[in-house]
N, C-alpha and C positions, 0 to 999 in steps of 0.2 A: 503493500500499499504506499502510495506516494506521502511524503511527509507534507504537513502544511504549516504554513505561517500566517498569522493575522496582524495586518499592518494598518494601523489607524493614527496618524499624527498631526498635531498642529503645527510643531516646528518641523519643517521638512529638509532641514539641513542634513544632507548626506543620505537622505532616504532613497533616493532613485538608485544610486549606485549600490546600496545595501541590498534593495529589493531584486536588483538584476543578478548579483552574486547569488542571492538564494534561489532564484530562478533557474540559473545555471546549474546550481546543485541539486535541481529537481524537485524544488518546493512548489507546492501549489500555494499562490498568494491569494489570501482573502482580504477584501478592504471594503471600505464604505465612504460615502460623501466625499468630501473634497480630495483626500488622499487616494481615493479610486480614481477619480478624474484625472489627477495629477500624473498618476503612475501609467494609467491607459493612454492617456495622450503622449507619453514618452516611451511608449512600446513595451510596458510590462503587460503579460497576461494576467488578467484578474477575474477571480470568481468574486461576483457581488455578495455581500453578506446576506441581503435579502433572498438571494438564491439558495443559501444555505438553510436560512431560517424558514422560508416559505411563507413569510410575512413582510410587508413592506415597511419602509421607514414611515413614522407617523408623528404627529404632533410637532411637524415642523423641524423634524430630525431629533427631537428629545428621546425617542425611543427607537433605537435600531439593533443595538447589540444585546440587549437585555432579553435573553431568549435562551431555552435549554439545549437547542442545537449549537449555541456558542458556549455558553458555560459548562455544559456537559462535557465539551470537547476541552475545555480548560482544567477541569477538575477532576477527571476521571484518572484513577490509579491504572497505569498501563499493565500492571502485572497482577491485578486484583481480579479473580474470575466472575465475582458477583458485579463488579463494575462493568467488565467486559460484556457480560451477559446482558446488562441493561442497556448499554451502548448499541449492542446489535440489535435488540428488539425495537429500539427507536430510531435506528438509523443514524446514530450519532458518532461522527468520525473524530479522532484525537487531533488536538492542535498542539504543534510540538514547539514552536517560536512564536512569541508575542512580542510585538514592537509597538508601543503605545506612548504617546506623550499628551499631555492634558490641554484643555482650553486655557488660554491665557489669562487666568484670573488675576494674578498678582500684577501683572502689566496693565490690566484694564483698570484696577483699583489705584495704581500709581498715576493714571492720567489725571490732569487738573479737572476739577468740576464734574468728576464721573457721577452718573446718577445710579440709584439704586437698581433701577431697571436693568442697566447694562451690566452692572455687576453680577446680578442674579442670573442673567442670561449666559454668562460665562462660568458659572459653576458646573463643572464636568460631572456627570453622574455615570455614564457607561464605562467612560475610561478608567476612573478609579476602581470600578466593580471588575474589570478585566484584569487590571494590573494586580489587584490584591488576591483574585482567585488564581492567576498564574503563579504569583510569587508564593501562596500556600502551598501550591503543587509543584514547587520547584525541583523535587525529586525526578520529574518527569518533562517538566516544561522550562524552557529558557525564555526569560522575560528581560526586555531591555526598555528602559526609559530615558536612557541619556545616550546621544549620538557619538559620544566619545568611546562608548563601548562596542560599537559596530565592528571595528577591525579586529579585536580580539576574539569576538564570538565567531566571526567568518573564518579567522585562523585555525580555531578549533573544530569548526565544522568541515573545514576542507582537509584537516589532518586526520581527524578522528571519526568523521561522520556524526559526530554528536559533542556537546559541550561536556566539559569535566563538572562533577559534582561540586568541587569547591567553586568553580566559576558560576554555577546556577545559584549556590547559596550567597554568593557575595552579590550577585545581581539582585536576588530576591530581597537582601537586606536593604540594598539601595532603593528599591521600590517602596518599602514600608516606610524609609526615612522620607522619600518623595511625597508620597500620598499623607504622611503625618504633617509635613510641612504645608502642603496643599491645603488641608483641612484646617492648619492654624491660620492662614490667611482669610479663609472663609469665616472662620468662628470669630476671628477679632473684627473683621470688617461688620459683620451681623450684630456682634455685642456693642460695638460703638454706635451702630444705626439705632440699636434699641436703647441706647443711653445708659448701659450699665458699666459703671466706673469699676467695681470690685467683684466680678462673678464668682461663682463657686470653684470654678477652676480657670487657670490662664496657662496659655502655651505661647512661647515665642520661638521664632526659627531664625536661626543663623546659619551663614553659609561660611565654609573654610576660606580665608583670605589667604593665609600663609602659615606654614608651621613655623615654630621659633627654635631658636637654638637652644634655648633654655627659659625659664621664668625669672622671677626675682633673683634667684641665685642658681648657680650652674649645676647643682643637684636637683633642681626642679624641672619636669617637662612642661611645656607650655605650646599653645597654638593660638593664633588670632583668628577670631571669626567676626564677621560683620552682618548686621541685620539688613536683609535686602528690602525692608521698608523704613529704614531708618534715616536719620537726619543727613541730608546732603552736606551739611556743613560740618563735617567731622573727620577725625584722623582715619576712620574707616574707609572714607572715600576721597583720601589724599592721593595724589599722583606723585611718585618719587621719580625726580629728574637726575639724581646724582647721589652717590654714596653707598656705604654699607647697607646691609640689611637691617631693617628697624629690629630691635630687641623689645622685649617684654617691659622693661622699665622705660624705654624710649617711648612707646605707645602710651604708657600711663602719663608720662611727663608731657608729651605733646598734646594729648587729650586736655590736661589741665590748662595749658597755655591756650588752647583754642577757646576753652570756656570763658577765660578772662578776656581775650582779645574780642570777644563777642561784644562785650559792654560798650566799646568805644566806635562812635561815628568819625570823629576827626582823627588825624594820623597819631597812631599809637603804637608802641612796642612794648613786649611782655617778655621778661626773662623768667624761666621756671627752673627750679633745682627740687628734686624730690616731691613734686606735684604741688609745692608752694611757690608763688611768686616771690623771687628776690628782688626784682627791680621792675618798675612799671614807668615808662615816660610817654609824654606827648609833647607835640610841639606843631609848628607851622608845616614842616616837612617831615617826611618819614626819616630822613638823616638826623634831623633835630631829635626827633622822638627817641630813635635808638641810643643817640648820645646820652639823653637823659636817663634812659633805662640802664645803661651801661655805668653812668656815674652813681646811679642809686646804690649800687653794690657791686664794685668792680672785682672783689675777691670771689663772690659767690657764684657770678656768672659763669666763671670758668668751668668748662665742660657741661654747660647747661644747654637749655632748648630755648629758642627764642622765636616768638611770633609776632609777625607785624601785617597791618592791615591795609598797606598800600604797596604797589608794585616797588620791588627793591631796585634802585638805579645804581649807578657805578660809585657815586659818593658813599652811599649806604655801604654796599658791598665792600668797599676798602675798609670801613670800620669793622665790619663784621669779620673780614678776613684776617684781621690782626689778632683775634682772639680764638682760643680754642673752645669750639662749639660742637654739640653733638648733632643738632638738628636746627634748621631754620625753616619756618613756615611762612608763606607769603600768598597772596593771590597770584602774583607773577614776577617775573625777573627780566629786567632788560637783557639784550644780548651782551652788553658790557658787563652787566653784574654777574651773569653766568659765566663769562670767560675768566672774571676775577675769581669767583668762588669755587669754580670746578677744579682749578690749580691745586685745592685740597682734597687729596685723594678719598678721604674717608667720610668728610662732612656729608650730612644727608639733607638734600634740598627738596622740600616738598612743596606743592601747591594745594590749594583747597578751594572750591567754588564759594567765595564770600557772598555770594547773592543770597544765600539761606533761603532756598526755595522751600524747604521743609525742615520742621524741627521735631525731636523725639518728643512724644507726648508723656512718657514715663521714664524715670530713671529706675534702674534695677541695681541691687547690691546682693550678691550671693552670701549667705552664711552657711555654716555647716548644717545640712539638713533642710534648709529653707531659702527662701527669697524674699527681700524686702522690696516694695514697689512704693514709689512716690512721684510726684509732680517734679519736674524741674524747679530749682530756684530761679525763677526769671523775674521775680519782684524787684524793681528797680527805683530809683530815686523819685522818678515822675509818679509812681504809684503810692509812694509813702505818704503818710498823714504827717508832713514835715512842720514842726512848730518850734520856735525858739523859746526855750523857758528860763532863760536867764535876764537879768537887767540889761545887760550889753547884747546888741544885735551883731552878727557877723558882717565884716566888711566884705566887700566884692571880691577880694583875693581870698579871703577865708572860705566864702561860699565855694569858690572854684575849687580850693584845696579839700573842702569837706565832701563835695560831690566826688571827687577823684578818690578819697580814701573809703567812701561809702561803696564804690563801684569795686574796689580792690578787695576789701575785707570780707566781703561774702565768699571769697575763693580762697581764703587762708584758713589752714585747719584751726579749730577751736581748741583752748581759748585762743582769740585773735585780737591784735591791736596792730594797725596801721598808721604810720606817721607820714603825713604828706605835705608838699607846698601844692601851689596852683598847677604844676606841671609833672611832678614826679613823686614817686614814694621815696622816703628818707630813711624809714626803719620800718622792719616787719617782725612783729613778735607771734610766733606760730606754735600751736599744739600745746600750749603750757596747761598745767594742772590748776593753776589760779590766774585771775585777770592781772593782778599786779605784777606777777612774773612775767607775763606776756608784754605788759607795758614797759617793764624795766629792760627788756631785751631790745624791744623797737626803739626806745628812748636811747640807749647805750650805743645802738647803730647809729641813729640819727645825729648824736653828739650835739655839737654846737648848731647843726642845722634845725634843730628842734625849736629854736627862739624864733617865735612867731609863726610856728607850724601849725597844722591840724592834726587831731588824733581821731582815728575812727575805731569803734569797738563792735564786734559782732553781735554781742548780747549787753544787756543791761548791767550796772555796777551794783554789786549787792551792798557795798560800802562806799565811802567817800574817799577811800585811800587811793584809788586809781586817779581820781582827779587831783589830789594833793601831789602825787608822784609826778604828773604830768606838768602841773603848774609849776613845780620847782625846776623842771627841766626847760621851761621857757614856752610850753604849748599855749595858745592864745585861743584855740577853738576846739570844740569836742563835739563829734556826733555819735549818737548811740540811740539805741531802741527806747529806753525808759521802760518802766514797768515794774521796777523793784519796790518793794514796801518801803525801802529807804531812799527813793529818788529825792525826796526833800533835802536829805543830807548832802547829797552830791550837788544839787542846785545851789545850796547855800555856800558849799566850798567854792564853787565855780565863781558865784558872786564875789566872794572874798577876795579871789586872785583876779578878778575882772575878766575871767574866761566868758566868752560867747559859748553857750551850748544848746545843742539841738537835739531833739527828741524825733525819732522817726516812726515809733510804734510797730517796728518790724525788726526781728532778729534774724540773723544770718548764721546759725550754727552750721558747722561742716566738719563732720566726724570723721 
């Protein structure tokens, strides 16, 4: 009995060549719909599925392969006597090779302004049913859903007349990963459409971007996966123009730098070390912005990651090339800048689409045995309930410094204190167990530059001691959420030292 292959694909990449090779090996090709027309037009002899089922396609093509004549051929055990008897009784022939890929649901919902009707029409029913049936029965059926597997399957069919069991099992596992991902896109879309924020189950799908040499440390294995429906403006969608492969820690730091640079519309540069900003600078030009970021902490930037939100020109590139940096991220590079920076063999040069077409709706954090899900912290100065709570109002320069500090402190590990002037960070106190400790670190780094500068805190002051520490260092303006039962103590202390203090009503903890 001639072997049979069922082919029904939305993505027709390589399918004509694959079908012709199967035909040359003596396979009868079953097909339907657009695949049938495409293969027939290109000289492949096709047995229409409706000829096998004895039933026409109905409901606009919604029902065509959901039939015992097809699924019996997919699910029958070839060496089971009872199965073979029932197959013979009903005139069902086995199907040996199945090549199916699915309606483009993910691509459809990725389109701007997609309608629910369009999305729902692109939910494949027959395709997943055939894939799952074939994968379940992989002891007997070779099932392919990825065009990259066509050559390996053909090689084994030509050499042995059949595929190896380990190949069929590998392909079956791939099928179930594929259908699970497909269902996750559908469930996610419909869950959002229904307005459910935290359903009883949640599934996210990620695709392998690259294996990594190791994780945080050389003894840890790691890989980098990206969300196919995730933010465009992300390290996962970066294009690498030059340099070594990214490491696990590089990716973490680059992600942190990108989150900070998102805060700025005017020219800005951000330097990151161990996922904390060590220097943030702004200016009239990107070269000036980077000069400020470098000046903010010329020691810590060594071996760091820098993100800039304007094209890198030759002047900026000259500055960057004089420092040891792991990664530079920018929307683009001039030809002159690339010529300068690519002289450094190992530096990684990345571009990302700063247009920000799409942002992630949720942030996820894995814990052992579970997952934390929360909205991203996009709360900015414009949304805050900003009010001056002291006798003295901030000056124009102080307001600029307060806004800069508020934009940066939300990205610093808690407890966090950031010292700024109107254009740059002067000191960063990160990840301390108490707020005074964070303030002392930031003020020590700022040194004499703290005189006349602003202080930003990610959370309220439980005591007035932080205000006093800041005042003695020369700070003249403070921005903090407020909300402590001892707020009045901090306000009185600020008034005592002539400090202008602003409450925002919003904290920015970052654990």
